[in-house]
C-alpha positions in Angstrom: 36.6 -53.7 -17.3 36.7 -50.8 -14.8 39.3 -51.0 -12.0 38.2 -51.9 -8.5 37.8 -48.8 -6.3 40.7 -48.2 -3.9 39.7 -46.6 -0.6 43.3 -46.2 0.7 45.3 -43.2 -0.8 49.1 -43.2 -1.0 50.4 -42.1 2.4 52.5 -39.3 0.8 49.3 -37.6 -0.4 48.1 -36.8 3.1 49.5 -34.4 5.6 48.8 -36.1 8.9 48.9 -35.2 11.7 47.9 -31.8 10.4 50.0 -28.9 11.6 49.1 -27.0 14.8 49.8 -23.2 14.5 49.5 -20.6 17.2 47.3 -17.6 16.5 49.0 -14.5 17.9 46.8 -11.5 18.9 47.2 -8.8 21.5 43.6 -9.3 22.7 44.5 -12.9 23.5 47.8 -12.2 25.0 46.4 -9.5 27.3 44.0 -12.2 28.7 46.7 -14.9 28.9 44.8 -17.0 26.5 46.5 -19.1 23.8 44.7 -20.2 20.7 46.0 -22.8 18.2 44.7 -23.5 14.8 44.5 -27.2 13.7 45.4 -26.8 10.0 43.2 -29.6 8.7 42.9 -27.5 5.6 46.4 -28.7 4.7 45.6 -32.5 4.9 45.0 -32.7 1.2 44.4 -29.9 -1.4 41.2 -31.6 -2.6 40.1 -33.2 0.6 40.7 -30.5 3.1 39.4 -29.7 6.5 37.2 -32.3 8.1 36.4 -33.9 4.7 39.1 -36.5 4.7 38.4 -37.5 8.4 34.7 -37.9 7.5 35.2 -39.7 4.3 38.1 -42.0 5.4 36.1 -44.8 6.9 33.1 -44.3 4.6 35.4 -44.9 1.6 36.7 -48.0 3.3 33.1 -49.3 3.9 32.1 -48.5 0.3 35.0 -50.5 -1.0 34.3 -53.4 1.3 30.6 -53.4 0.3 31.6 -53.9 -3.4 29.8 -50.8 -4.5 31.3 -48.8 -7.3 29.2 -45.7 -7.0 28.9 -43.1 -4.3 25.7 -41.0 -4.0 25.4 -38.1 -1.7 23.4 -34.9 -1.1 24.2 -31.2 -0.7 23.4 -27.6 -1.5 24.7 -25.8 -4.5 27.8 -24.5 -2.6 28.4 -27.7 -0.6 32.1 -28.4 0.2 31.0 -32.0 0.9 29.8 -32.3 -2.7 33.1 -31.0 -3.9 35.1 -33.4 -1.7 33.1 -36.5 -2.7 33.6 -35.7 -6.3 37.3 -35.4 -5.8 37.4 -38.6 -3.7 35.6 -40.5 -6.4 38.2 -39.5 -9.0 41.1 -40.3 -6.7 39.9 -43.6 -5.5 38.0 -44.9 -8.5 34.3 -44.5 -7.5 31.7 -43.1 -9.8 29.9 -40.3 -8.0 26.4 -38.8 -8.1 25.5 -35.5 -6.4 21.9 -34.8 -5.5 21.6 -31.0 -5.3 18.9 -29.1 -3.4 16.8 -26.9 -5.6 16.8 -26.2 -9.3 19.7 -26.2 -11.8 21.1 -22.8 -12.5 23.4 -22.3 -15.5 26.2 -21.6 -15.8 27.2 -23.8 -12.8 28.8 -22.1 -9.9 32.5 -22.9 -9.2 31.7 -25.7 -6.7 29.3 -27.6 -9.0 31.5 -26.9 -12.0 34.5 -28.4 -10.2 32.4 -31.4 -9.1 31.3 -32.1 -12.7 34.9 -31.7 -13.9 35.9 -34.5 -11.4 33.3 -36.7 -13.1 30.4 -36.3 -10.7 26.9 -36.7 -12.2 24.7 -33.9 -10.9 20.9 -34.2 -10.4 18.5 -32.0 -8.6 15.6 -32.3 -6.2 13.0 -29.6 -5.5 13.2 -28.4 -1.9 10.1 -30.2 -0.8 11.3 -33.5 -2.0 14.8 -32.7 -0.7 13.6 -32.4 2.8 12.4 -36.0 2.5 15.7 -37.2 1.0 16.3 -39.9 3.6 12.9 -41.4 3.2 12.6 -44.9 1.6 10.5 -43.5 -1.2 13.0 -40.9 -2.3 16.0 -43.4 -2.0 14.1 -46.1 -3.9 13.4 -43.6 -6.7 17.1 -42.7 -6.9 18.0 -46.4 -7.1 15.5 -47.0 -9.9 17.1 -44.1 -11.8 20.8 -44.7 -11.1 21.1 -48.3 -10.0 22.7 -49.5 -6.7 25.0 -47.1 -4.9 26.7 -46.5 -1.5 24.8 -43.8 0.3 26.7 -40.9 1.9 24.4 -38.6 3.9 24.3 -34.9 3.5 27.5 -33.4 4.9 29.0 -36.9 5.2 27.9 -37.3 8.8 27.3 -40.8 10.0 28.9 -43.2 12.5 31.9 -43.8 10.1 32.5 -40.0 10.0 32.3 -39.8 13.8 35.0 -42.5 13.9 37.3 -40.5 11.7 36.8 -37.2 13.5 37.3 -39.0 16.9 41.0 -39.5 15.9 41.7 -35.8 15.9 42.2 -35.2 19.7 45.0 -37.8 19.8 47.0 -35.7 17.4 47.2 -32.8 19.9 50.5 -32.9 21.8 50.2 -29.5 23.5 48.2 -28.9 26.7 44.7 -27.5 26.0 41.3 -27.1 27.7 38.8 -26.8 24.8 38.5 -27.7 21.2 36.3 -25.5 19.0 34.9 -26.3 15.6 32.3 -25.2 13.1 29.1 -27.3 13.2 26.9 -27.9 10.1 25.7 -31.4 10.3 27.2 -32.4 13.7 29.5 -35.2 12.7 32.8 -33.5 13.4 31.7 -32.2 16.8 30.3 -35.6 17.7 33.6 -37.3 16.8 35.9 -34.8 18.5 33.8 -35.0 21.7 33.9 -38.8 21.5 37.7 -38.8 21.2 38.5 -36.3 23.9 40.5 -37.4 27.0 38.9 -36.9 30.4 38.6 -33.3 31.6 38.5 -31.7 28.1 35.5 -30.1 26.3 34.4 -29.5 22.8 32.4 -26.5 21.6 30.7 -26.4 18.2 29.6 -23.2 16.5 26.6 -23.6 14.4 27.0 -22.3 10.8 23.3 -22.4 10.3 20.5 -20.1 11.3 18.1 -22.1 13.3 20.7 -24.7 14.3 18.9 -25.9 17.4 18.3 -29.3 15.8 22.1 -29.9 15.9 22.0 -30.8 19.6 19.8 -33.8 18.8 21.9 -34.7 15.8 25.1 -34.8 17.7 23.5 -37.1 20.3 22.1 -39.3 17.6 25.5 -39.6 15.8 27.3 -40.4 19.0 24.7 -43.1 19.8 25.1 -44.6 16.3 28.9 -44.6 16.8 28.5 -46.3 20.2 30.1 -43.6 22.4 27.8 -41.0 24.0 29.4 -38.1 25.9 28.3 -34.9 27.8 31.6 -33.0 27.3 30.3 -30.8 24.4 28.0 -27.9 23.7 26.8 -25.8 20.7 26.8 -22.0 20.3 23.9 -20.9 18.2 24.5 -17.2 17.9 27.5 -16.9 15.5 26.1 -17.8 12.1 26.0 -14.2 10.7 22.4 -14.7 9.6 22.8 -17.9 7.6 25.1 -20.5 6.1 28.2 -19.2 4.4 27.4 -15.6 5.4 30.1 -13.4 6.8 30.7 -9.8 8.0 30.5 -7.2 5.3 33.9 -5.9 4.1 33.7 -2.9 6.4 33.0 -5.2 9.4 29.8 -3.3 10.2 27.2 -5.9 9.6 24.6 -5.7 12.3 22.2 -8.3 13.6 19.0 -7.2 15.3 18.0 -9.9 17.7 14.5 -11.4 18.0 11.8 -9.1 19.3 11.6 -10.8 22.7 15.2 -9.8 23.4 14.9 -6.2 22.2 12.9 -3.2 23.2 11.3 -1.6 20.2 7.9 -0.5 18.9 5.4 -3.4 18.5 5.2 -2.8 14.7 8.4 -2.8 12.8 6.6 -1.2 9.8 5.9 1.9 11.9 9.4 2.3 13.1 11.3 5.4 12.1 14.9 6.5 12.4 14.0 8.8 15.3 13.3 5.8 17.4 16.6 4.0 18.2 16.5 0.2 18.8 17.9 -0.7 22.2 18.9 -3.9 23.8 21.6 -5.9 25.4 23.7 -8.9 24.3 26.6 -10.6 26.0 26.3 -8.2 28.9 26.6 -5.1 26.7 24.1 -2.3 26.3 23.6 -1.7 22.5 21.7 1.0 20.7 21.4 1.4 16.9 20.6 4.8 15.4 20.0 5.6 11.8 20.9 9.1 10.7 18.9 9.9 7.6 17.6 12.7 5.6 14.3 10.9 4.9 13.0 7.7 6.5 10.5 6.7 3.7 12.9 4.4 1.9 14.1 2.9 5.2 10.6 2.1 6.3 9.8 0.6 2.9 12.9 -1.6 3.1 12.0 -2.9 6.5 8.3 -3.4 5.6 9.3 -5.7 2.8 11.6 -7.8 5.0 10.9 -11.5 5.0 11.5 -11.7 8.8 10.3 -8.6 10.6 12.4 -9.5 13.7 15.7 -10.1 11.9 17.4 -7.7 9.5 20.9 -6.5 8.9 22.4 -3.1 8.2 23.7 -4.0 4.8 20.2 -4.8 3.7 19.2 -1.1 4.1 19.3 1.2 1.1 22.9 2.4 0.4 21.7 5.6 -1.3 23.3 8.5 0.6 20.2 10.7 0.0 18.2 8.2 2.1 20.6 6.7 4.6 23.6 8.8 5.7 25.0 6.6 8.4 24.3 4.0 11.0 25.7 4.6 14.5 26.1 1.7 16.9 26.4 2.7 20.6 27.9 0.0 22.9 27.8 0.8 26.6 27.2 4.4 25.9 30.1 4.8 23.4 29.7 5.2 19.6 31.2 2.2 17.8 31.7 1.3 14.1 29.9 4.2 12.4 29.0 3.5 8.8 28.8 6.3 6.2 
């Protein structure tokens, strides 16, 4: 007979409170700003970051419910999927990961790890996945897999908010603002709910089109039972999508939506002789392409899925076509790319 799940790990496995480390940088010191990193990545090697905080009370609830199986949702590179798989192995739960999209073999490192931990992987097409919380989809999963304890995508629910709300109490140094990444809203909702008076929380959306997160944070706080106004979400720092980052040279460029930039009305007719101009964060910005021929550049832009959004590293790297990109900020050349 299988052992009963145990939702409480040995205390020695967890590093709590997680360390607080100061980030030293001249640009901060010159402005008399201090930044500290809350090293939640050190809480547990397999349950790092916000994962333990969001899973802690969910695992407790799963154990109390008598369920032996955890089912959750995520993309192919979901850290939440990875963490739930590890938690299942550690605490004696069977785990099922419902992955967005089609199966691709060989499995990527995240899904391969999840399977190694014993997680059963299944897939939903993207249309069905968008309805994953509907009674019809959940009932279909129950008919297929039997009863399970449901963890939402990203693990964000009232129990996750409760876990994240414990973080501010661990801070012993004076501070003004807590900043965190924001993917499903649970961590921000919890941190804001746990803040003492006079403090604020800022979430940085990791998603392109993350406007929905504002309503999600409000909903999560409402479900938790503590609604606050001491938080906000920054939407312009996602680097064009989830898990994206600057290119290795640091020269990745984002051309903002057309209503914020002065440029010809048709992107397909744009050529390198017509610089794009605009302003962002109070800075005047101009992007110039220095080319030997513009044909390939125009072709690349014409095939863009979003005419109002493209990045420099999507342009052809062939030196015969594109020699360099020059970014001018406040009248001064910056980060030339060759």
